[in-house]
Structures are given as structure tokens and as C-alpha cells.
MDTraj code that builds the backbone (N, CA, C; nanometers):
import mdtraj as md
import numpy as np

residues = "HIS GLU THR VAL SER LEU TYR PRO PHE PHE LEU GLU ASP VAL ALA THR ILE LYS GLU LEU ASN LEU ASP ASP GLY ILE HIS PRO ASN LEU GLU GLY ILE ASN VAL ILE VAL GLU ASN ILE LYS PRO TYR VAL VAL LYS ALA ALA ASN LEU GLU LYS VAL GLU GLY ASN".split()
xyz = np.array([
    [-5.4253, 3.0369, -1.2364],
    [-5.3287, 3.0228, -1.3431],
    [-5.2229, 3.1314, -1.3255],
    [-5.0984, 3.0897, -1.3130],
    [-4.9896, 3.1855, -1.2992],
    [-4.8970, 3.1768, -1.4199],
    [-4.8478, 3.2914, -1.4607],
    [-4.7548, 3.2974, -1.5724],
    [-4.6177, 3.3371, -1.5190],
    [-4.5184, 3.2596, -1.5548],
    [-4.3825, 3.2891, -1.5109],
    [-4.2925, 3.2975, -1.6332],
    [-4.2235, 3.4089, -1.6462],
    [-4.1267, 3.4231, -1.7545],
    [-3.9901, 3.3830, -1.7021],
    [-3.9156, 3.3149, -1.7843],
    [-3.7824, 3.2716, -1.7459],
    [-3.6802, 3.3364, -1.8376],
    [-3.5830, 3.3986, -1.7775],
    [-3.4691, 3.4496, -1.8527],
    [-3.3519, 3.3609, -1.8141],
    [-3.3157, 3.2673, -1.9005],
    [-3.2253, 3.1592, -1.8629],
    [-3.0847, 3.1988, -1.8163],
    [-3.0201, 3.2942, -1.8790],
    [-2.8824, 3.3276, -1.8419],
    [-2.8631, 3.4770, -1.8583],
    [-2.8651, 3.5498, -1.7467],
    [-2.8649, 3.6953, -1.7571],
    [-2.7317, 3.7531, -1.8055],
    [-2.6256, 3.6730, -1.8070],
    [-2.4978, 3.7216, -1.8594],
    [-2.4775, 3.6893, -2.0074],
    [-2.5853, 3.6443, -2.0725],
    [-2.5777, 3.6168, -2.2160],
    [-2.5308, 3.7429, -2.2888],
    [-2.4463, 3.7265, -2.3848],
    [-2.3887, 3.8360, -2.4637],
    [-2.2893, 3.9212, -2.3848],
    [-2.2546, 3.8801, -2.2623],
    [-2.1627, 3.9573, -2.1792],
    [-2.0501, 3.8703, -2.1224],
    [-2.0833, 3.7522, -2.0760],
    [-1.9903, 3.6695, -1.9977],
    [-1.8572, 3.6425, -2.0668],
    [-1.8582, 3.6203, -2.1948],
    [-1.7346, 3.5819, -2.2639],
    [-1.6669, 3.6969, -2.3382],
    [-1.7165, 3.8174, -2.3177],
    [-1.6599, 3.9334, -2.3875],
    [-1.5807, 4.0177, -2.2876],
    [-1.4503, 4.0122, -2.3002],
    [-1.3600, 4.0781, -2.2051],
    [-1.3923, 4.2263, -2.1865],
    [-1.4247, 4.2952, -2.2943],
    [-1.4508, 4.4398, -2.2886],
    [-1.5763, 4.4748, -2.2096],
    [-1.6608, 4.3771, -2.1826],
    [-1.7851, 4.4029, -2.1096],
    [-1.7770, 4.3616, -1.9629],
    [-1.6560, 4.3223, -1.9187],
    [-1.6382, 4.2767, -1.7812],
    [-1.5289, 4.3552, -1.7103],
    [-1.5366, 4.3542, -1.5770],
    [-1.4326, 4.4156, -1.4958],
    [-1.3046, 4.3336, -1.5071],
    [-1.1984, 4.3848, -1.4500],
    [-1.0694, 4.3165, -1.4579],
    [-1.0711, 4.1778, -1.3946],
    [-1.1665, 4.1516, -1.3034],
    [-1.1728, 4.0187, -1.2407],
    [-1.2240, 3.9124, -1.3377],
    [-1.2783, 3.9559, -1.4527],
    [-1.3266, 3.8626, -1.5539],
    [-1.4565, 3.7940, -1.5190],
    [-1.5179, 3.8335, -1.4093],
    [-1.6416, 3.7692, -1.3628],
    [-1.7597, 3.8651, -1.3666],
    [-1.7372, 3.9851, -1.3183],
    [-1.8466, 4.0811, -1.3028],
    [-1.8520, 4.1782, -1.4207],
    [-1.9740, 4.2092, -1.4677],
    [-1.9874, 4.3021, -1.5802],
    [-1.9523, 4.4453, -1.5399],
    [-1.8957, 4.5186, -1.6335],
    [-1.8719, 4.6612, -1.6127],
    [-1.9988, 4.7369, -1.6537],
    [-1.9923, 4.8693, -1.6545],
    [-2.1112, 4.9489, -1.6866],
    [-2.1656, 4.9163, -1.8252],
    [-2.0777, 4.9015, -1.9216],
    [-2.1227, 4.8681, -2.0575],
    [-2.1887, 4.7299, -2.0602],
    [-2.1319, 4.6362, -1.9858],
    [-2.1901, 4.5025, -1.9764],
    [-2.3261, 4.5045, -1.9093],
    [-2.3385, 4.5864, -1.8059],
    [-2.4672, 4.5996, -1.7374],
    [-2.5716, 4.6564, -1.8326],
    [-2.5320, 4.7513, -1.9148],
    [-2.6261, 4.8077, -2.0127],
    [-2.6755, 4.7011, -2.1096],
    [-2.5880, 4.6100, -2.1509],
    [-2.6284, 4.4994, -2.2390],
    [-2.7279, 4.4094, -2.1661],
    [-2.6991, 4.3780, -2.0406],
    [-2.7890, 4.2936, -1.9610],
    [-2.9266, 4.3580, -1.9492],
    [-2.9292, 4.4867, -1.9184],
    [-3.0567, 4.5585, -1.9038],
    [-3.1364, 4.5538, -2.0336],
    [-3.0715, 4.5785, -2.1452],
    [-3.1418, 4.5750, -2.2741],
    [-3.1949, 4.4353, -2.3048],
    [-3.1202, 4.3322, -2.2688],
    [-3.1644, 4.1950, -2.2940],
    [-3.2831, 4.1551, -2.2064],
    [-3.2827, 4.2019, -2.0827],
    [-3.3874, 4.1635, -1.9879],
    [-3.5118, 4.2524, -1.9997],
    [-3.4947, 4.3727, -2.0527],
    [-3.6039, 4.4712, -2.0577],
    [-3.7358, 4.4161, -2.1125],
    [-3.7380, 4.3427, -2.2239],
    [-3.8665, 4.2928, -2.2748],
    [-3.9391, 4.2021, -2.1750],
    [-3.8643, 4.1253, -2.0974],
    [-3.9247, 4.0372, -1.9971],
    [-3.9857, 4.1183, -1.8831],
    [-3.9171, 4.2240, -1.8422],
    [-3.9667, 4.3097, -1.7348],
    [-4.0909, 4.3850, -1.7802],
    [-4.0881, 4.4386, -1.9003],
    [-4.2040, 4.5108, -1.9540],
    [-4.3240, 4.4172, -1.9639],
    [-4.3022, 4.2975, -2.0129],
    [-4.4111, 4.2005, -2.0244],
    [-4.4690, 4.1679, -1.8869],
    [-4.3838, 4.1459, -1.7885],
    [-4.4305, 4.1154, -1.6532],
    [-4.5084, 4.2326, -1.5945],
    [-4.4614, 4.3543, -1.6165],
    [-4.5309, 4.4727, -1.5656],
    [-4.6672, 4.4873, -1.6310],
    [-4.6751, 4.4605, -1.7597],
    [-4.8032, 4.4696, -1.8296],
    [-4.8997, 4.3621, -1.7818],
    [-4.8515, 4.2424, -1.7515],
    [-4.9375, 4.1361, -1.6990],
    [-4.9941, 4.1757, -1.5637],
    [-4.9122, 4.2391, -1.4803],
    [-4.9591, 4.2850, -1.3499],
    [-5.0736, 4.3849, -1.3667],
    [-5.0614, 4.4770, -1.4614],
    [-5.1654, 4.5768, -1.4848],
    [-5.2942, 4.5109, -1.5326],
    [-5.2824, 4.4169, -1.6254],
    [-5.3993, 4.3508, -1.6835],
    [-5.4719, 4.2667, -1.5796],
    [-5.3952, 4.1949, -1.4969],
    [-5.4561, 4.1066, -1.3982],
    [-5.5001, 4.1812, -1.2733],
    [-5.4604, 4.3077, -1.2614],
    [-5.5039, 4.3888, -1.1497],
    [-5.4414, 4.3528, -1.0167],
    [-5.3252, 4.2964, -1.0198],
    [-5.2570, 4.2594, -0.8942],
    [-5.1654, 4.3680, -0.8472],
])
top = md.Topology()
chain = top.add_chain()
for i, resn in enumerate(residues, 1):
    res = top.add_residue(resn, chain, resSeq=i)
    for name in ("N", "CA", "C"):
        top.add_atom(name, md.element.get_by_symbol(name[0]), res)
traj = md.Trajectory(xyz[None], top)
């Protein structure tokens, strides 16, 4: 039995906000990256904890 977490769109809360992107309008700036990290963090922590519990 394998568990896979899905984070559907990593640019959520960033993609459409001009202040969170570089001048090219595509790539996140440092502030945008910080938002991405905070959004993804719970998924990473959960995955790390599953690895510890399953002993892999």
C-alpha cells in the first residue's frame, strides 16, 4: 500500500498576483517563493513523517 500526496498547483496564491512574480510575469520572486513554500510545507512534513513511521 503506497500513499501519494498531490499538491495540484504549486503556483496557487502566486500566479495571478503581480507583486509576487518577476517582471516576466511567469516566475515567482522571492516573496512568491515564500508563499509557495508555506503552501507546500504541510505536504512535505506529512510525507517526511510517513517515511519515519514506515521505516523507509
